[in-house]
DRENDO-1510 file (C-alpha; in Angstrom, 1 decimal, always signed):
<recs>
REC; n; res; u; v; w
REC; 1; MET; +0.0; -0.1; +0.1 .
REC; 2; SER; +1.5; +3.4; -1.0 .
REC; 3; THR; +2.0; +6.2; +1.5 .
REC; 4; ILE; -1.1; +8.2; +0.1 .
REC; 5; GLN; -3.3; +5.2; +0.1 .
REC; 6; ALA; -2.3; +4.7; +3.9 .
REC; 7; LYS; -3.0; +8.2; +4.8 .
REC; 8; PHE; -6.4; +8.0; +3.0 .
REC; 9; TRP; -7.6; +4.9; +4.9 .
REC; 10; ALA; -6.3; +6.4; +8.2 .
REC; 11; LYS; -8.5; +9.6; +7.7 .
REC; 12; SER; -11.5; +7.5; +6.7 .
REC; 13; LEU; -11.2; +5.3; +9.9 .
REC; 14; LEU; -10.9; +8.5; +12.0 .
REC; 15; LEU; -14.0; +10.2; +10.4 .
REC; 16; SER; -15.9; +6.8; +10.8 .
REC; 17; SER; -15.0; +6.8; +14.5 .
REC; 18; VAL; -16.3; +10.4; +14.9 .
REC; 19; VAL; -19.5; +9.8; +13.2 .
REC; 20; ALA; -20.1; +6.5; +15.1 .
REC; 21; GLY; -19.4; +8.3; +18.4 .
REC; 22; ALA; -21.7; +11.1; +17.4 .
REC; 23; MET; -24.5; +8.6; +16.5 .
REC; 24; MET; -24.0; +6.8; +19.9 .
REC; 25; MET; -24.3; +10.2; +21.8 .
REC; 26; SER; -27.5; +11.0; +19.7 .
REC; 27; GLY; -29.0; +7.6; +20.6 .
REC; 28; CYS; -28.5; +8.3; +24.3 .
REC; 29; GLY; -30.2; +11.5; +24.0 .
REC; 30; LYS; -33.2; +10.0; +22.5 .
REC; 31; LYS; -33.4; +6.9; +24.8 .
REC; 32; GLU; -37.0; +6.5; +26.0 .
REC; 33; ALA; -37.7; +6.4; +29.7 .
REC; 34; GLU; -37.8; +3.0; +31.3 .
REC; 35; THR; -41.3; +1.7; +31.6 .
REC; 36; VAL; -42.4; +0.7; +35.3 .
REC; 37; THR; -45.1; -2.0; +35.7 .
REC; 38; LEU; -47.6; -1.3; +38.6 .
REC; 39; ASN; -49.4; -4.5; +39.4 .
REC; 40; ILE; -52.6; -3.6; +41.6 .
REC; 41; GLY; -54.5; -6.0; +43.6 .
REC; 42; PHE; -58.1; -5.2; +43.8 .
REC; 43; GLN; -61.4; -6.8; +44.9 .
REC; 44; LYS; -64.8; -6.9; +43.4 .
REC; 45; TYR; -66.2; -4.1; +45.5 .
REC; 46; GLY; -64.5; -0.8; +46.5 .
REC; 47; LEU; -62.7; +2.1; +45.2 .
REC; 48; LEU; -60.2; +0.3; +42.9 .
REC; 49; PRO; -62.6; -1.4; +40.7 .
REC; 50; ILE; -64.3; +1.8; +40.1 .
REC; 51; ILE; -61.0; +3.4; +39.1 .
REC; 52; LYS; -60.3; +0.2; +37.0 .
REC; 53; GLU; -63.6; +0.6; +35.1 .
REC; 54; ARG; -63.1; +4.3; +34.5 .
REC; 55; GLY; -59.4; +4.0; +33.2 .
REC; 56; THR; -58.5; +7.2; +34.9 .
REC; 57; LEU; -55.4; +5.9; +36.7 .
REC; 58; GLU; -53.8; +4.8; +33.4 .
REC; 59; THR; -54.1; +8.5; +32.2 .
REC; 60; ALA; -52.8; +10.0; +35.4 .
REC; 61; LEU; -49.6; +7.7; +35.2 .
REC; 62; LYS; -49.0; +8.0; +31.4 .
REC; 63; ASN; -46.4; +10.8; +31.8 .
REC; 64; GLN; -44.4; +8.6; +34.1 .
REC; 65; SER; -44.2; +5.8; +31.6 .
REC; 66; VAL; -46.1; +3.6; +34.1 .
REC; 67; HIS; -48.0; +0.3; +32.9 .
REC; 68; VAL; -50.9; -0.4; +35.0 .
REC; 69; LYS; -51.8; -4.3; +35.5 .
REC; 70; TRP; -54.9; -5.4; +37.4 .
REC; 71; VAL; -55.0; -8.4; +39.3 .
REC; 72; GLU; -58.2; -9.5; +41.0 .
REC; 73; PHE; -58.5; -11.2; +44.5 .
REC; 74; PRO; -61.4; -12.7; +46.3 .
REC; 75; ALA; -60.6; -11.0; +49.8 .
REC; 76; GLY; -58.0; -8.9; +51.6 .
REC; 77; PRO; -55.9; -11.7; +53.0 .
REC; 78; GLN; -55.3; -13.2; +49.6 .
REC; 79; LEU; -54.5; -9.8; +48.2 .
REC; 80; LEU; -51.9; -9.3; +50.8 .
REC; 81; GLU; -50.4; -12.7; +50.3 .
REC; 82; GLY; -50.0; -11.6; +46.8 .
REC; 83; LEU; -48.3; -8.3; +47.9 .
REC; 84; ASN; -45.8; -10.4; +50.2 .
REC; 85; VAL; -44.9; -12.8; +47.3 .
REC; 86; GLY; -44.5; -9.9; +44.7 .
REC; 87; SER; -47.3; -10.7; +42.5 .
REC; 88; VAL; -48.6; -7.2; +43.0 .
REC; 89; SER; -47.1; -4.0; +44.2 .
REC; 90; LEU; -50.2; -2.2; +45.4 .
REC; 91; GLY; -53.6; -3.1; +46.9 .
REC; 92; GLU; -56.6; -2.2; +49.2 .
REC; 93; ALA; -57.7; -4.1; +52.2 .
REC; 94; GLY; -59.5; -3.3; +55.5 .
REC; 95; GLU; -58.2; -2.9; +59.0 .
REC; 96; ALA; -57.6; -6.5; +59.8 .
REC; 97; PRO; -55.7; -8.2; +56.8 .
REC; 98; PRO; -52.8; -5.9; +57.2 .
REC; 99; ILE; -52.5; -6.6; +60.7 .
REC; 100; PHE; -52.3; -10.4; +60.2 .
REC; 101; ALA; -49.9; -10.0; +57.3 .
REC; 102; GLN; -47.5; -7.9; +59.4 .
REC; 103; ALA; -47.6; -10.4; +62.2 .
REC; 104; ALA; -46.4; -12.9; +59.5 .
REC; 105; ASN; -43.6; -10.7; +58.7 .
REC; 106; SER; -44.9; -9.2; +55.5 .
REC; 107; ASN; -42.9; -6.7; +53.6 .
REC; 108; LEU; -46.1; -4.4; +53.3 .
REC; 109; VAL; -46.4; -0.7; +54.1 .
REC; 110; TYR; -49.2; +1.6; +54.7 .
REC; 111; ILE; -49.7; +4.4; +52.2 .
REC; 112; ALA; -53.0; +5.9; +52.5 .
REC; 113; ASN; -56.5; +5.4; +53.8 .
REC; 114; GLN; -60.1; +6.4; +53.4 .
REC; 115; PRO; -61.9; +8.2; +56.2 .
REC; 116; GLN; -63.5; +5.9; +58.8 .
REC; 117; ALA; -66.8; +4.3; +57.8 .
REC; 118; PRO; -68.2; +2.8; +61.0 .
REC; 119; LYS; -71.9; +2.6; +59.6 .
REC; 120; ALA; -70.7; +0.1; +56.8 .
REC; 121; GLU; -70.5; -2.8; +59.1 .
REC; 122; ALA; -73.1; -4.2; +61.6 .
REC; 123; LEU; -74.3; -6.9; +63.8 .
REC; 124; ILE; -77.7; -8.0; +62.2 .
REC; 125; VAL; -80.4; -10.6; +63.1 .
REC; 126; GLN; -83.4; -11.9; +61.0 .
REC; 127; LYS; -86.4; -9.5; +60.8 .
REC; 128; ASN; -88.4; -11.7; +63.1 .
REC; 129; SER; -85.7; -12.5; +65.6 .
REC; 130; ALA; -86.6; -12.0; +69.3 .
REC; 131; ILE; -83.0; -10.4; +69.7 .
REC; 132; GLN; -83.6; -6.7; +70.6 .
REC; 133; ASN; -80.1; -5.8; +71.8 .
REC; 134; ILE; -76.7; -7.0; +72.5 .
REC; 135; GLN; -77.6; -8.2; +75.9 .
REC; 136; ASP; -79.9; -10.6; +74.3 .
REC; 137; LEU; -77.0; -12.4; +72.5 .
REC; 138; LYS; -76.1; -14.4; +75.7 .
REC; 139; GLY; -75.7; -18.0; +74.8 .
REC; 140; LYS; -76.7; -17.3; +71.2 .
REC; 141; ARG; -74.7; -18.3; +68.0 .
REC; 142; VAL; -73.1; -15.3; +66.3 .
REC; 143; VAL; -71.3; -15.9; +62.8 .
REC; 144; LEU; -68.5; -13.8; +61.5 .
REC; 145; ASN; -65.4; -14.0; +59.2 .
REC; 146; LYS; -62.5; -14.7; +61.6 .
REC; 147; GLY; -59.9; -12.1; +62.0 .
REC; 148; SER; -61.7; -9.5; +59.8 .
REC; 149; ASN; -62.8; -5.9; +60.7 .
REC; 150; VAL; -66.1; -7.3; +61.9 .
REC; 151; HIS; -64.2; -9.5; +64.5 .
REC; 152; TYR; -62.9; -6.2; +66.1 .
REC; 153; LEU; -66.5; -4.7; +65.9 .
REC; 154; LEU; -67.7; -7.7; +67.9 .
REC; 155; LEU; -65.2; -7.5; +70.5 .
REC; 156; LYS; -66.1; -3.8; +71.0 .
REC; 157; LEU; -69.8; -4.4; +71.0 .
REC; 158; LEU; -69.4; -7.1; +73.7 .
REC; 159; GLN; -67.2; -5.0; +75.7 .
REC; 160; ALA; -69.4; -1.8; +75.6 .
REC; 161; ASN; -72.2; -4.1; +77.0 .
REC; 162; ASN; -70.1; -5.7; +79.7 .
REC; 163; LEU; -70.0; -9.1; +77.8 .
REC; 164; LYS; -67.2; -11.5; +77.0 .
REC; 165; LEU; -66.6; -13.8; +73.9 .
REC; 166; ASP; -67.3; -16.6; +76.3 .
REC; 167; ASP; -70.8; -15.3; +76.8 .
REC; 168; ILE; -71.9; -16.2; +73.3 .
REC; 169; GLN; -71.2; -19.0; +70.8 .
REC; 170; VAL; -68.9; -17.8; +68.0 .
REC; 171; VAL; -69.2; -19.4; +64.5 .
REC; 172; TYR; -66.4; -18.6; +62.0 .
REC; 173; LEU; -67.6; -18.6; +58.4 .
REC; 174; PRO; -66.7; -16.5; +55.3 .
REC; 175; PRO; -69.3; -14.3; +54.0 .
REC; 176; SER; -71.1; -16.6; +51.5 .
REC; 177; ASP; -71.3; -19.5; +54.0 .
REC; 178; ALA; -72.3; -17.1; +56.6 .
REC; 179; ARG; -75.1; -15.8; +54.6 .
REC; 180; ALA; -76.4; -19.4; +54.1 .
REC; 181; ALA; -76.2; -20.2; +57.8 .
REC; 182; PHE; -78.0; -17.0; +58.6 .
REC; 183; GLU; -80.9; -17.5; +56.3 .
REC; 184; LYS; -81.3; -21.1; +57.4 .
REC; 185; GLY; -81.5; -20.1; +61.2 .
REC; 186; ALA; -78.5; -22.0; +62.0 .
REC; 187; VAL; -77.0; -19.0; +63.6 .
REC; 188; ASP; -78.7; -16.2; +65.5 .
REC; 189; ALA; -76.9; -13.3; +64.6 .
REC; 190; TRP; -74.2; -12.1; +61.8 .
REC; 191; VAL; -71.5; -9.5; +62.0 .
REC; 192; ILE; -70.9; -8.4; +58.4 .
REC; 193; TRP; -69.6; -5.4; +56.4 .
REC; 194; ASP; -70.8; -3.8; +53.0 .
REC; 195; PRO; -71.9; -4.7; +50.5 .
REC; 196; PHE; -73.0; -8.0; +52.0 .
REC; 197; PHE; -74.7; -5.9; +54.9 .
REC; 198; ALA; -76.6; -3.9; +52.6 .
REC; 199; ALA; -77.4; -7.1; +50.5 .
REC; 200; ALA; -78.8; -8.8; +53.7 .
REC; 201; GLU; -80.9; -5.7; +54.6 .
REC; 202; GLN; -82.6; -5.3; +51.0 .
REC; 203; GLN; -82.9; -9.0; +50.0 .
REC; 204; ILE; -84.0; -10.8; +53.2 .
REC; 205; GLY; -85.0; -7.9; +55.4 .
REC; 206; ALA; -82.3; -8.4; +58.1 .
REC; 207; ARG; -82.6; -5.9; +60.9 .
REC; 208; VAL; -79.7; -4.0; +62.4 .
REC; 209; ILE; -79.1; -4.3; +66.2 .
REC; 210; ALA; -75.9; -2.2; +66.3 .
REC; 211; THR; -73.4; -0.7; +63.5 .
REC; 212; GLY; -70.0; +0.3; +64.4 .
REC; 213; GLU; -70.8; +3.9; +65.0 .
REC; 214; ASN; -69.2; +5.4; +68.0 .
REC; 215; LEU; -67.3; +2.0; +68.6 .
REC; 216; VAL; -64.9; +1.5; +65.6 .
REC; 217; SER; -63.3; +3.4; +62.8 .
REC; 218; ASN; -63.4; +0.8; +60.0 .
REC; 219; HIS; -60.9; +2.3; +57.7 .
REC; 220; GLN; -60.1; +1.1; +54.3 .
REC; 221; PHE; -56.2; +1.0; +53.7 .
REC; 222; TYR; -54.0; +1.1; +50.7 .
REC; 223; LEU; -50.9; -0.7; +51.1 .
REC; 224; ALA; -47.6; -1.3; +48.9 .
REC; 225; ASP; -44.7; -3.6; +48.6 .
REC; 226; ARG; -41.9; -1.6; +50.6 .
REC; 227; LYS; -39.1; -1.9; +47.9 .
REC; 228; PHE; -41.7; -0.7; +45.3 .
REC; 229; ALA; -42.7; +2.2; +47.6 .
REC; 230; GLU; -39.1; +3.2; +48.3 .
REC; 231; GLN; -37.9; +3.1; +44.6 .
REC; 232; HIS; -41.2; +4.9; +43.0 .
REC; 233; PRO; -42.6; +7.5; +45.4 .
REC; 234; ASP; -43.8; +9.7; +42.6 .
REC; 235; VAL; -45.8; +6.9; +41.2 .
REC; 236; LEU; -47.6; +6.2; +44.6 .
REC; 237; LYS; -48.1; +10.1; +45.1 .
REC; 238; ALA; -50.0; +10.2; +41.7 .
REC; 239; VAL; -51.9; +6.9; +42.8 .
REC; 240; VAL; -53.1; +8.5; +46.1 .
REC; 241; ASN; -53.9; +11.8; +44.2 .
REC; 242; GLU; -56.0; +9.7; +41.8 .
REC; 243; LEU; -57.6; +7.8; +44.5 .
REC; 244; ASN; -58.6; +11.0; +46.4 .
REC; 245; THR; -60.2; +12.4; +43.1 .
REC; 246; THR; -62.1; +9.4; +42.4 .
REC; 247; THR; -63.6; +9.3; +45.9 .
REC; 248; GLN; -64.8; +12.8; +45.3 .
REC; 249; TRP; -66.3; +12.0; +42.1 .
REC; 250; VAL; -68.1; +8.9; +43.6 .
REC; 251; SER; -69.6; +11.2; +46.3 .
REC; 252; GLN; -71.2; +13.3; +43.8 .
REC; 253; HIS; -72.0; +10.3; +41.3 .
REC; 254; GLN; -73.1; +7.5; +43.6 .
REC; 255; ASP; -75.7; +6.1; +41.2 .
REC; 256; GLU; -73.2; +6.1; +38.3 .
REC; 257; ALA; -70.6; +4.4; +40.7 .
REC; 258; ALA; -73.0; +1.9; +41.6 .
REC; 259; LYS; -73.7; +0.9; +38.1 .
REC; 260; LEU; -70.0; +0.5; +37.5 .
REC; 261; LEU; -69.9; -2.1; +40.3 .
REC; 262; GLU; -73.0; -4.0; +39.2 .
REC; 263; LYS; -71.2; -6.4; +36.9 .
REC; 264; PRO; -68.2; -7.2; +39.0 .
REC; 265; THR; -70.2; -7.7; +42.1 .
REC; 266; GLY; -73.3; -9.2; +40.7 .
REC; 267; LEU; -75.4; -7.0; +42.9 .
REC; 268; SER; -78.3; -4.6; +42.1 .
REC; 269; SER; -77.6; -0.9; +41.8 .
REC; 270; GLY; -79.8; -0.3; +44.7 .
REC; 271; ILE; -77.9; -2.5; +47.1 .
REC; 272; LEU; -74.6; -0.8; +45.8 .
REC; 273; GLN; -75.9; +2.7; +46.2 .
REC; 274; SER; -76.8; +1.9; +49.7 .
REC; 275; SER; -73.4; +0.5; +50.4 .
REC; 276; ILE; -71.6; +3.4; +48.7 .
REC; 277; SER; -73.6; +5.9; +50.7 .
REC; 278; ARG; -71.8; +4.5; +53.9 .
REC; 279; MET; -68.3; +4.7; +52.4 .
REC; 280; GLY; -65.7; +7.1; +53.6 .
REC; 281; PHE; -65.0; +9.7; +51.0 .
REC; 282; GLY; -61.5; +11.1; +50.5 .
REC; 283; VAL; -58.0; +9.5; +50.5 .
REC; 284; GLN; -55.1; +10.9; +52.4 .
REC; 285; PRO; -51.7; +9.6; +53.5 .
REC; 286; ILE; -51.6; +7.9; +56.8 .
REC; 287; SER; -51.8; +10.3; +59.7 .
REC; 288; ASP; -50.6; +9.7; +63.4 .
REC; 289; GLU; -54.2; +9.4; +64.6 .
REC; 290; VAL; -54.9; +6.7; +62.1 .
REC; 291; VAL; -51.8; +4.8; +63.1 .
REC; 292; LYS; -52.9; +5.0; +66.7 .
REC; 293; LYS; -56.3; +3.5; +66.0 .
REC; 294; GLN; -54.8; +0.8; +63.8 .
REC; 295; GLN; -52.4; -0.1; +66.8 .
REC; 296; ASP; -55.6; -0.3; +68.9 .
REC; 297; VAL; -57.0; -3.0; +66.5 .
REC; 298; ALA; -53.6; -4.9; +66.5 .
REC; 299; ASP; -53.5; -4.8; +70.4 .
REC; 300; ALA; -57.0; -6.2; +70.7 .
REC; 301; PHE; -56.2; -9.1; +68.2 .
REC; 302; TYR; -53.1; -9.9; +70.1 .
REC; 303; ASN; -54.9; -9.9; +73.4 .
REC; 304; GLN; -57.5; -12.2; +72.1 .
REC; 305; LYS; -54.7; -14.4; +70.7 .
REC; 306; LEU; -55.7; -14.0; +67.1 .
REC; 307; ILE; -52.2; -13.0; +66.2 .
REC; 308; PRO; -49.1; -14.8; +67.6 .
REC; 309; ASN; -47.0; -11.7; +68.4 .
REC; 310; LYS; -47.6; -8.1; +69.4 .
REC; 311; ILE; -46.9; -5.8; +66.4 .
REC; 312; ASN; -45.8; -2.3; +66.0 .
REC; 313; ILE; -47.9; -0.4; +63.3 .
REC; 314; GLN; -45.3; +2.3; +63.1 .
REC; 315; ALA; -42.8; -0.3; +61.7 .
REC; 316; ALA; -45.0; -0.8; +58.7 .
REC; 317; LEU; -44.8; +2.9; +57.6 .
REC; 318; LEU; -42.3; +4.5; +55.4 .
REC; 319; ALA; -39.5; +6.5; +56.9 .
REC; 320; LYS; -40.4; +10.1; +56.4 .
</recs>
């Protein structure tokens, strides 16, 4: 190769390197933001299925390159187990399930909650029952879902009337089986929450002996996987904002919200409207007051030996 040819190829290689480097830098500048997948665990009834049907969360998170995936669960305990094993990153549950999950060393953290809704759970009897008050429950069979919000309600009802669990016969059944036992007369009373509560009122004329008013809070909580929460605080902030916005919409459009829940729940619009009217409207980050009330529930469950060890709700919060 001549000296002239050698110089030509040297210049060509240098030019190619410069162009390639410029293209690589240009490519880096145009690289798309990494997509984050948010797996949300939800149940048939509540705020999350309404948001799912409306599609507003996907719109709210679009600018953050977040892909939303919805995963349905039959109840809170199963949902929180999904959170613990990593199949979902965020979900909704009542007061009791996160306490049991934390007692089992779950990695969940409390993110936000709806205001208290004590009228959304109650102790009910058949319309022709001779039971007129809590004192009349002595020796009677009371059915409920073990370790649920209403378990705490029953404890508080008995305490307020100077009774103990030993004064009644407690039967533990999930809502569908409890409803069947209640209708057949196999139990005398049922402690239950909405929308099962509203369904029993409207479908079989169940009579209310007491609600949770002035006794319990009955908060609805939004919980997340700790690692996801620590890595994506902006995503969770956007979710809480959308949850709050949606509850405001629901409070002003209860009939429309009820229609959105008809298909997933299989319940009539009238039953769902009754349930929604007892819902707590507004979603806010966890406050110290709510933490204290949740600690009271946890302590009561520990004292009744429903959880194996005493837990600290504060340990399930994100560091401020």
